[in-house]
N, C-alpha and C positions, 0 to 999 in steps of 0.2 A: 610135790605140791601141784604141779600142772595136771597130773592125772587125778588127784583128789578133787580138784575143781570140776573136772569133767564127769566125775562120779556123782556129783550133786543131783543132776536131773534124775538119774536112776534111783537114787536113794529116796527122793521125793515121791517118785512113782511107786516104789515098793511100799513105802510107809503109808502113803495117803490114797493110792489107787488100788494096788494089788492086795494088800493084806486084809482090808475090810471085805473083800469079795467072798461070797459063799462057795469057796473051793476047798478041796482036800489040802492038807498041809503039804503033802509031797508035791502037788501041782504048784503051790505057791513058792516053795523053796526052789524047785527046778526053774520056774519062770524067773524068779529073782536072780538066780545065778546067770541065766542067759542075759538078762538086762544089765547086770554088772559087767559081764564080758563085753557086751556091745558098747557100754559107756567107756571102756578102756581101749577103744580103737586107736587112740594116739599113743598109748603105751605099746600096743602091738606094732604100730608103725615104727616106733623107735627101735624095737627089737628086730624088725625086718630090715632096716637100712641104717640105723644109727641116728635117725632124725625123725622127729614127730611130723615134719613137713613132707616126708617122702614115703608114703606107704608102698612098699615093694611087694604087693600081692597081685594076683591076676585081676584084671579090670572088673570082672563080675563081682569079685570079693570086695573090692573097694566101693563099688556101687552099693552092694548090700550093706556094708558097714555105714555108709553115709545115710542110707535110708533108715536103718535101725537107730542110729544115734539121733538123726533128725526127728524121728517119731518119738523117741524118749523125751527130747527137749520140748516138743510141742505138747505131748501128753502131760508133762510136768506143769506147763503153763495152764493147760485146760483144767487140770485137777485143782490147781491153786485158785483158779477163777470159780470153780464149783464150790470149793471150800469157803471162799469169801461170800458167795451167794447164799450158801447154807447158813453161815453165821449171821448175815444180815436178816435172813428170813426168821431165824430164831429170835433175834432181837426184836423184830417187829411183832411176831406172834406170841412172844413171851413163853415159848415152850420148845422142847427138843424137836428137831427135824432130821430125818435120815436122808441119805442119798441112795436112791434105788440103784440096784446093780445094773439095770438096763441103761441108766444114764451114764454110768461109768463105762460100760461097753461101747456106747455110742461115742463117747469122748475118745476112746482108744481107736475106734474105726476111723473117726475123722482125722486124728493125728496121723494114722498110718497112710490114709489117702493123701493128705496134704504133703506128707514127707515124700511120697512117690511122685507127686506132681512137682514138688520143689526140686528133686533130683533130676527129673526129666527136663525141667526148665534150665537147670544149670548145664546139662550136657549138650544142649542143642547148639548148632552152629548159629551164631548171632546174626540178626539182620543188620542191614546198614541203616544207621540213624543219621539223619541230616540235621546239621546245625549251621546257621549263618551268623557270622560275627562281623560287625562293622568295626573297622580299624581306622583310627585317626592317622592321617599322614600316609596312608597306604598308596604307593605309586599306582597310577592308572594301569600299568602293565600287569599288576597283580590283582586287579579287580576281577573277581570270579575264580581266584586261585583256590585249588582244592587240596586240603591236607587230610589224609585218612589216618586216624589214630587207632592203633591196637594197644592194649594194655592188660596186664594181669592175665597173661595167657596160661601161666602155671602148667606148662607142658609136663606131664607126669604119667603114671600108670592109669590115671583117669582120663586125661586129655592127651591122647596118643597121636601117633603119626597120621592116622586117618582123619582125625578131627583137625589137626594142624593143616593138613592138605586142603580140607574143605574151607578153612578160614583163609588160607592163601588164595585159593581160587576165587572166593567171593571178594576179597580185598583187591586182587588184581583186575577185576572187572568193574571196580567202583569209580574208575575215571580219575584217579588221584594224580596230581602233579608231583606230590611228595608224600611219602609214607613215613610215619613216626611210630616208634614203639616206646611207651613210657614206663618200662620196667616190669619186673616179675615175669621174665620169660619162662622160668622153669621151677621145678621142685625136684632136685636131685643133682648129682655130680655130672660132669661132662661124660664120663664113662657110662653112667646110667641112662642118660637122656640123649646121647648122640644120634641115634636113629630117629627118635621121635621129633627132634628139632629140625632134622634135615629138610623137611618141606619148606621151612622158613627161608631157605636159601633162594627159593623161587620168587620171593616178593620183588616186584618191579614197579618203578615209577620214573618218569622222565628226569626228575631232579634228585633221585636217590632215595635211600631208606636209612633214616637216622634213628638213633636209639640212645637210651640211657639205662643204667642199672636201676632195679628196684631193691627193696630190702632183702628179698629172697635170694638174689644173686650173691649176697654176702654170707648167706648160710651155707653155701656150697662152693667154696674156693673161688672167690671173686675174680682173681687174676686169671685162673684157668678159663672161666667163662668169658671174660673180656677178650682173651686171645681167640677163643673158639668163635665167638660171635663176629669178631672182626674178620676172621678167615672166611666166614660165610657171606661176607659182603655188607654187613651192617657198618654204617659210619657212626661210631660211638662218640658221644659228646660228654665225657665226664669232666665237668667244669671247663667246658670249651664251647666254641660256637663255629658255625659255618655261615657263609654269606651266599645267598641265592641271587643271581643276576638275571634280570629279564627285562628286555626292552628299555634299557637305560635306567631301570629302577632296581632297588635292592631290598632284600628281606633277610633279617638275621634269624637263624635258628640256633638257639642256645640250649645247653643242657647242664644239669648239675648232678652230682652224685647223691646218694640217699643219706638221710639223717642217721641211719644205722651204721654207716661206714666206719666212724671212729671206734665203735665197739670191737672191731676186728683189726684195728690198726691201719685202716685206709683213710684217705683224705675225705673229709666231710664236705657237704655242699658249700660252694664258694661262688656266689653270683658275680662278685667283683672280678674274680679270675675268669669266669666264663665269658664275661663281656669285655675283657681287656682287648683294646684296639678294635672293637667293633665299630663300623661306620656310625657316626653320631646321628644322622638323619633317618636311618633305616628303621622301620618298625621291628620290634623284637617279639618273636614267638619263643616262649620258654618251655622246656620240657623238664618237669619236676615231678617225680613219682608221687610224693606226698603233697597234698594240697595245703597243709597248715602254714607254709611259709609264703602264702600269697601276698599278705600285706607288705612285707619288705620288697617283694618283687615289683609290686605296683609302685612303691616309692622310688624304685630305680628306673621307672619309665617303661617297664615291660607292657606291651600292648595286649598280649594273649598268653595265658599260662594253661598248659595242658597237663592234667594230672590223672591219677588213678588211685590205687592203693586201698580205697574204702570198699570196693565191690558194690558201691551204691547202698550199702547196708544189708543187702541180700534179701531181707524180709521186711515187709512193711511194718513199721513200729520199731523194729530193731535198728532202723536207720537213725533214729533219734539218739540212741546210745552210741552208735558209731560216730555220729557227728560230734559228740562231746569230746571224743579223743582226737578230733581232727580240726579243731578251731571252728567248728560249726559247718565245715564244708564236707558234704558227703555224696551228693549226686547232682549232676546237671550244671546249669550256668549260674554264675554269681558275678555281680559287679563289685569289684574290690578297689576302691579308690580310683575309679576311672579305668581300671584294667578289667578285662574279661577273664574270669577263671572258668574253665570247663573241667569238671570232674566226671570222668567216664565211669559207668557202672561196671566196666570190665568186660573183656572178651571171654575169658575163662574164669576160674575160681580155684581157690586153695582146695586141694583134694581132701583136706581134713574136715571140712564142713561145707559140702557142695550142695547147697539148697538155695533156690531163688523162688520167692513168692511175692509177686507184685513189683519186682525190681528186675527187669529183663536185662540180659547181657547185650552187648552192642559192639559193632564195628562203626566207629564214628567218622562221618565225612563232614569236615568243617570247610565251609566256603567263605573265603574272605571277601569283604566288600568295603569299598571306600565309605568312610563315615561322612554324612552330610555336614 
């Protein structure tokens, strides 16, 4: 079923874009077969590694598949828009109207160009994005405190060791007091990704590097990854918290597991357990991979929730659909019952659909300020 769904854009393009073109039948058939092959990128990924989430091909092949699949999706959308425009024109003029072949070719060229730009945007090393958050009850000693958030790294055959090293270098020069990673470190098993995640061992901040799992960690033997990330120096917070002391003040950094955990027999997110015995007067910064549980966190008195998971929607317009599956939270800052929720666009991206158009990736530098 998963692969049939991803075949739909190709079928739309074949039926509505390719077949009406004035081309020889052999050219149409061969092009249609290539399009169907590109649409099954996720099937080929499953055959290469056992998982649709880990395409184990050379990086250039993964990039090519992402471009081809992205171009198919965009061309399907453009063709449907052309069809709608043609229908409206026919209704207004009260007679038949054709679509010139030149218009169809122009749509294909635009789709191919935008897909290339989208893949290029996805692959870049993200810039640092600054966000300032006012926190009620923040101790004076934490005024100006900097937390750098990484999320949705998706270390894979697409985002390899070289990319990870560049992210680490940029993060380490961002002046963080504390670094957090809010899940989806990888796509692949420890054996598959060991070398590519190794640069993350170099992340450094005075108050440490804290992290939680995302849903993708549960796709690839969660416990193996928790052991490996801990051995790399990450202070994991699965339904747990840590207390940062500074100048007589305290700040609680809490974390929860992912909503997908129970599906593989692991403990689901439990904010009550995460905050057990936390100092009552200290402001709470919560790490939760998925943003949809922000309202209950606000009701528990959390001051700031940092999330990812949505990738910001990846493409302008698509973000509205992504928001519907995430309680309306998809990108940027939200006020949720007096709590600030920040949803990062993500540092990397799932290698199965790596396009960004109008939704840039980011390394997020959050500066805490005392609320007036």
